[in-house]
C-alpha positions in Angstrom: 3.4 -4.0 61.5 2.0 -0.8 59.9 0.9 -0.2 56.4 3.9 2.0 55.9 6.3 -0.7 57.1 4.6 -3.3 54.9 4.9 -1.1 51.8 8.6 -0.5 52.5 9.4 -4.1 53.1 7.8 -5.1 49.8 9.7 -2.5 47.7 13.0 -3.0 49.6 12.9 -6.7 48.9 11.2 -6.7 45.6 13.2 -3.9 43.9 16.6 -5.0 45.1 17.4 -6.9 41.8 15.8 -4.2 39.7 18.2 -1.3 40.3 22.0 -1.8 39.7 23.0 0.7 42.4 21.9 0.9 46.0 21.6 4.7 45.8 19.3 4.5 42.8 17.0 2.0 44.6 17.0 4.2 47.7 16.0 7.2 45.6 13.3 5.3 43.8 11.8 4.1 47.2 11.8 7.7 48.5 10.0 8.9 45.3 7.5 6.0 45.6 6.6 7.0 49.2 6.4 10.7 48.3 4.3 10.0 45.2 1.6 8.4 47.3 1.5 11.1 50.0 2.0 14.2 47.8 -0.9 16.7 47.8 -2.4 18.2 44.6 -1.3 17.1 41.1 1.3 14.4 41.4 4.0 16.1 39.3 7.6 15.0 39.6 8.6 18.5 40.7 6.1 18.4 43.5 7.4 15.0 44.6 10.9 16.6 44.8 9.6 19.4 46.9 7.7 17.0 49.2 11.0 15.2 49.9 12.6 18.5 51.0 14.9 18.9 48.0 13.5 22.2 46.7 16.8 23.9 47.4 19.0 21.1 45.9 20.0 19.9 42.5 17.0 18.1 41.1 18.7 16.4 38.1 19.3 13.1 39.9 15.6 12.7 40.5 14.9 13.0 36.8 17.9 10.9 35.7 16.6 7.9 37.6 13.9 7.7 34.9 15.9 8.8 31.9 19.3 7.2 32.5 19.3 4.6 35.2 19.3 1.1 33.6 16.2 -0.6 35.0 13.1 -2.2 33.4 9.6 -1.2 34.2 8.2 -4.7 34.0 10.5 -5.8 36.9 8.9 -3.4 39.3 5.8 -5.6 39.5 7.6 -8.7 40.7 6.5 -8.4 44.3 2.9 -8.6 43.2 3.5 -11.7 41.1 5.4 -13.4 43.9 2.6 -12.8 46.5 -0.1 -13.9 44.1 1.6 -17.2 43.5 2.1 -17.7 47.2 -1.5 -16.9 48.2 -3.2 -18.8 45.3 -1.0 -21.8 44.6 -3.7 -23.8 42.7 -5.9 -23.4 39.6 -5.0 -21.3 36.7 -4.0 -17.7 36.7 -6.5 -15.2 35.5 -5.4 -11.8 34.0 -7.4 -8.9 32.6 -5.9 -7.1 29.6 -6.9 -3.6 28.3 -5.4 -0.4 26.9 -5.7 3.1 28.2 -4.9 6.7 27.1 -3.0 9.3 29.1 -3.9 12.7 27.9 -1.1 15.1 26.8 -1.5 18.6 25.4 2.2 19.5 24.6 4.0 18.8 21.3 7.4 18.0 22.7 6.9 14.3 23.4 7.8 12.1 20.5 5.3 9.3 21.0 2.2 11.5 21.5 -0.4 10.7 18.9 -4.0 11.7 18.0 -6.1 8.9 19.4 -9.8 8.2 19.6 -11.4 9.6 22.7 -13.0 6.6 24.5 -15.4 9.1 26.3 -16.8 10.5 23.1 -20.3 9.8 21.9 -20.8 6.8 19.6 -22.4 9.0 17.0 -19.7 11.7 17.2 -16.2 10.4 17.6 -13.6 12.9 19.0 -9.9 12.8 18.9 -7.4 13.6 21.7 -3.7 13.9 22.0 -2.2 11.3 24.3 0.0 8.4 25.1 -1.3 4.8 24.7 -0.4 2.1 27.1 -1.4 -1.6 27.4 -2.1 -2.8 31.0 -2.3 -6.3 32.4 -3.7 -6.9 35.8 -3.9 -10.0 38.1 -7.4 -10.8 39.2 -7.3 -12.0 42.8 -10.3 -14.3 43.5 -10.9 -13.0 47.1 -14.4 -14.4 47.0 -12.9 -17.8 47.7 -11.8 -16.5 51.1 -15.1 -14.9 52.1 -17.7 -12.4 51.1 -15.3 -10.2 49.1 -15.3 -9.1 45.5 -12.3 -9.7 43.3 -9.4 -7.2 43.3 -7.1 -6.5 40.4 -3.4 -5.7 40.9 -1.5 -4.3 37.8 1.5 -6.3 36.7 2.3 -4.6 33.4 2.0 -1.1 32.1 3.8 -0.8 28.8 3.7 2.0 26.3 2.3 1.0 22.9 2.2 4.0 20.6 0.9 3.7 17.0 3.3 4.5 14.2 3.7 8.1 13.1 2.0 8.8 9.9 4.1 10.4 7.1 3.6 14.1 6.3 1.8 15.5 3.3 5.1 15.9 1.4 6.0 12.2 1.8 6.6 10.2 -1.4 4.7 7.2 -2.5 7.5 4.8 -1.5 7.5 6.2 2.1 3.7 5.9 2.3 3.9 2.3 1.1 6.5 1.5 3.7 4.3 3.1 6.3 1.3 0.9 5.3 3.4 -2.2 5.5 5.0 -1.3 8.8 1.6 -0.4 10.3 0.5 -4.0 9.8 3.4 -5.2 12.0 2.8 -2.5 14.7 -0.8 -2.9 15.7 -2.2 -2.7 19.2 -3.1 -6.4 19.2 0.5 -7.4 18.3 1.8 -5.2 21.1 -0.7 -6.8 23.5 0.6 -10.2 22.5 4.1 -9.1 23.5 2.7 -8.2 26.9 1.0 -11.6 27.3 4.3 -13.4 26.4 6.2 -11.2 28.8 3.8 -12.2 31.6 4.0 -15.9 30.7 7.9 -15.7 30.8 7.8 -14.0 34.2 5.5 -16.7 35.6 7.8 -19.5 34.2 10.8 -17.9 35.8 9.0 -17.9 39.2 8.2 -21.6 39.1 4.6 -21.4 37.7 5.3 -23.0 34.4 2.8 -25.8 35.0 -0.1 -23.3 35.6 -2.2 -22.2 32.6 -2.9 -18.5 32.0 -6.4 -17.2 31.2 -6.6 -13.8 29.6 -9.9 -11.9 29.9 -10.4 -9.2 27.3 -13.1 -6.8 25.9 -14.4 -6.7 22.4 -11.6 -4.7 20.9 -9.3 -7.7 21.2 -11.7 -10.2 19.7 -9.9 -10.3 16.3 -7.9 -12.5 14.1 -4.5 -11.3 15.4 -5.3 -12.5 18.9 -7.1 -15.7 18.1 -4.6 -16.9 15.5 -1.5 -16.2 17.7 0.4 -19.2 19.0 0.6 -18.8 22.7 1.9 -21.6 25.0 -0.2 -22.5 28.0 -2.4 -19.4 27.5 -6.2 -19.3 26.9 -8.2 -16.3 25.7 -11.7 -15.3 26.4 -13.2 -12.2 24.8 -16.5 -10.6 24.1 -17.6 -11.0 20.5 -20.2 -9.4 18.3 -23.7 -10.8 18.4 -23.8 -11.0 14.6 -20.4 -12.8 14.2 -20.5 -15.4 11.5 -19.8 -18.8 13.1 -20.0 -22.4 11.9 -19.2 -26.0 12.8 -16.5 -28.1 11.2 -17.4 -30.1 8.1 -18.4 -33.7 8.6 -15.5 -36.3 8.6 -14.5 -37.4 5.1 -15.6 -34.2 3.5 -13.2 -32.1 1.4 -14.5 -28.9 3.1 -13.1 -27.4 6.2 -16.2 -25.6 7.4 -19.8 -26.7 7.6 -22.2 -25.4 4.9 -24.5 -23.6 7.4 -23.4 -20.7 9.5 -25.0 -19.1 12.6 -24.6 -16.1 14.8 -24.3 -15.9 18.7 -27.6 -14.1 18.7 -29.2 -17.1 16.9 -27.8 -19.4 19.6 -29.4 -17.3 22.3 -32.8 -17.5 20.6 -32.5 -21.2 19.7 -34.9 -23.0 22.1 -33.4 -26.4 21.3 -30.2 -25.5 23.1 -30.9 -25.7 26.9 -30.0 -23.0 29.3 -27.6 -23.8 32.1 -27.0 -22.1 35.5 -23.8 -21.0 37.1 -23.1 -19.4 40.5 -20.8 -16.4 40.1 -19.8 -13.6 42.4 -20.8 -10.3 40.8 -22.1 -7.0 42.2 -21.1 -7.7 45.8 -22.9 -11.1 46.2 -23.2 -14.5 44.7 -25.7 -14.7 41.9 -27.1 -17.3 39.5 -26.7 -16.5 35.8 -28.2 -18.4 32.9 -26.0 -19.3 30.0 -25.6 -21.5 26.9 -22.4 -23.1 25.8 -21.6 -24.5 22.3 -18.2 -26.2 21.8 -16.1 -26.9 18.7 -17.2 -23.6 17.0 -15.2 -22.3 14.1 -14.8 -18.6 13.3 -13.7 -18.4 9.6 -12.8 -14.7 9.6 -11.1 -14.8 13.0 -9.5 -18.1 14.3 -9.8 -20.1 11.0 -9.8 -23.8 11.8 -9.0 -23.3 15.5 -11.9 -24.8 17.6 -13.5 -22.3 20.0 -16.2 -22.4 22.6 -19.1 -20.0 22.4 -20.8 -18.9 25.7 -24.0 -16.9 25.7 -24.9 -15.2 28.9 -28.6 -14.3 29.3 -29.6 -10.7 30.0 -29.3 -10.0 33.7 -32.2 -8.3 35.6 -31.6 -5.2 37.7 -33.5 -2.3 39.4 -32.3 1.3 39.3 -34.2 1.8 42.6 -36.0 -0.5 45.0 -39.5 0.6 43.8 -38.8 0.7 40.1 -39.6 -1.9 37.6 -37.2 -4.7 36.6 -34.9 -3.9 33.7 -32.6 -6.2 31.8 -29.0 -5.6 30.6 -27.8 -6.7 27.2 -26.8 -10.3 26.6 -23.1 -11.1 26.5 -21.4 -13.3 23.9 -18.0 -14.8 24.7 -15.5 -16.7 22.5 -13.0 -18.8 24.4 -10.0 -20.9 23.2 -10.3 -23.2 26.2 -12.4 -26.3 25.4 -11.9 -28.3 28.5 -12.1 -25.8 31.4 -15.2 -25.3 33.5 -17.7 -22.9 32.1 -18.5 -21.1 35.4 -14.8 -20.3 35.8 -14.6 -18.7 32.4 -17.8 -16.6 33.0 -16.4 -15.5 36.4 -13.1 -14.5 34.7 -14.9 -12.3 32.2 -17.1 -10.7 34.9 -14.0 -9.9 37.0 -12.5 -8.1 34.0 -14.3 -5.0 35.1 -11.8 -4.5 37.9 -9.3 -3.2 35.4 -11.5 -0.3 34.6 -11.4 0.6 38.3 -7.6 0.5 38.1 -7.7 3.0 35.2 -9.9 5.4 37.2 -7.7 5.2 40.3 -4.4 5.5 38.3 -5.4 8.6 36.3 -7.7 10.5 38.6 -6.1 9.8 42.0 -2.5 8.7 41.5 -1.9 11.1 38.7 -0.4 8.6 36.2 0.8 10.5 33.2 0.9 13.9 35.0 4.6 14.0 35.3 6.2 16.6 32.9 8.9 14.5 31.4 10.1 14.5 27.7 12.9 12.0 27.6 11.8 8.9 25.6 12.8 6.6 28.5 11.1 8.7 31.1 7.9 9.0 29.1 7.5 5.2 29.1 9.0 4.4 32.5 7.5 7.0 34.8 3.9 5.9 34.2 5.0 2.3 34.7 6.7 3.4 38.0 3.6 5.1 39.2 1.3 2.1 38.4 3.8 -0.2 40.1 3.6 2.0 43.3 -0.2 1.9 43.1 -0.2 -1.9 42.7 2.2 -2.5 45.6 0.2 -0.2 47.8 -3.0 -2.2 47.1 -1.0 -5.4 47.9 0.4 -3.9 51.2 -3.1 -3.0 52.3 -4.4 -6.4 51.5 -1.6 -8.1 53.4 -1.8 -5.8 56.4 -5.5 -5.3 56.9 -7.2 -8.0 54.7 -9.7 -7.5 51.9 -12.4 -5.9 54.0 -12.6 -2.3 55.2 -11.9 -2.7 58.9 -11.6 -0.4 61.8 -7.9 0.2 60.9 -9.0 2.8 58.3 -10.1 6.3 59.0 -13.8 6.6 59.8 -16.0 8.0 57.0 -18.0 11.2 57.3 -21.6 11.0 58.7 -23.1 11.7 55.3 -21.7 8.4 54.0 -24.8 6.3 54.9 -23.5 3.1 53.4 -20.0 1.9 54.4 -18.0 0.4 51.6 -17.2 -3.3 51.9 -13.6 -2.9 50.7 -11.1 -0.1 51.1 -10.4 2.3 48.3 -7.1 3.7 47.2 -8.0 6.9 49.0 -8.4 5.0 52.3 -5.0 3.5 51.9 -3.4 7.0 51.1 -5.1 8.4 54.2 -3.6 5.7 56.4 -0.2 6.2 54.8 -0.3 10.0 55.5 -1.5 9.3 59.1 1.3 6.9 59.8 3.9 9.2 58.3 2.8 12.0 60.6 3.0 9.7 63.6 6.4 8.4 62.6 7.7 11.9 62.0 6.8 12.8 65.5 8.6 9.9 67.1 12.3 9.3 67.8 12.8 6.4 65.3 15.6 6.1 62.7 13.2 6.9 59.9 11.8 10.0 61.6 14.0 12.5 59.7 12.9 11.2 56.3 9.2 11.3 57.2 9.5 14.8 58.8 10.2 16.2 55.3 7.2 14.6 53.8 4.9 15.7 56.7 6.3 19.2 56.6 6.8 20.0 52.9 3.9 18.0 51.5 1.1 20.4 52.6 3.5 23.4 52.2 4.0 22.8 48.4 0.5 21.5 47.7 -0.4 24.6 45.6 2.9 25.3 43.9 
């Protein structure tokens, strides 16, 4: 089976219950294939031209996002099913983060001025864009061999902030905005994504498996750690100067102990011994030193909910083989799980970096957010559609060729001295284009469809 056939089998079977009409599903699969293989900016108009519909009515290709009754979360079901089949044991680890899709126009209703994450810490810039919350499954491929973890997106949901009233707004309208803003924060919308994933797992027979959510420091707040989540554990990076304490002694009228401490103080405390854990990070198994303190209370965050503090020692590294050894900053983690294994929690946090690789691939290579659509439904659903195509393509490559970069992929140029250990999304796109060209030249039933992509893709690359 080829990568192209594997991709089509996943979307044909997985998207069958998503679309109410067979014609809508067929059109969505055609757009998914063309979205991968299109040249240049991945605009919706360029996808239509790649399919050979440049001389036809294009409204149906836009209406599939603005009118067709389907939900973006359901597009990721093939990824969830395959994960549960491949890793039937242990708990499920998911990375959670938000990202911004830049927009310059003023016609989209949910576009807001947002903080530019690429701006300098001492000079914060603002950009116009759409905000989305993404959840990705972290596949522990290091259990199967010398392979790093891989993340496959399973949610990409729009999470815009509320629109601020204008200068002419009255005091009552401003007061209503301030109250509504408290109920429409990014953390609350992230909790809805977590509950949605938990519901999907329960529907697929994974109700007995716990969920571990790995997050960065922006989600280490009272909203996340005070939320009631069933069979869900949280681990997030906290500040080194967070004020922590232990519970008050039994029989006391107090809730919290009289003395407080910080994660930085725990790292410097020589009475707390260092432990060692073997984790897969940076392409190989490494030993990291850490300290763990259980039954910690965070008064300003989780109130009386007991937490576990994990302090990871600074890791040594060398910028070049002959340079001196440098050390990274220490990491401080707060976790709601008090009974799980500490190396597993550390591994889950280190694997969280894979979601940043997803953001780069989605925006720079797959062109998520480039489509020029204005309908409220299309603005939210087309990026989710593109991310689902990206996730299923990664899954198809994993199922067809395995986690390593084998001889099935196109050879790299001679100036690439070091061969990557795993295939990139560009490798998968190159294989898809190659197989489409080969199928278009054959006499198979699908040849006519692929002939249009092979012919019009390069032709309309610069339109």
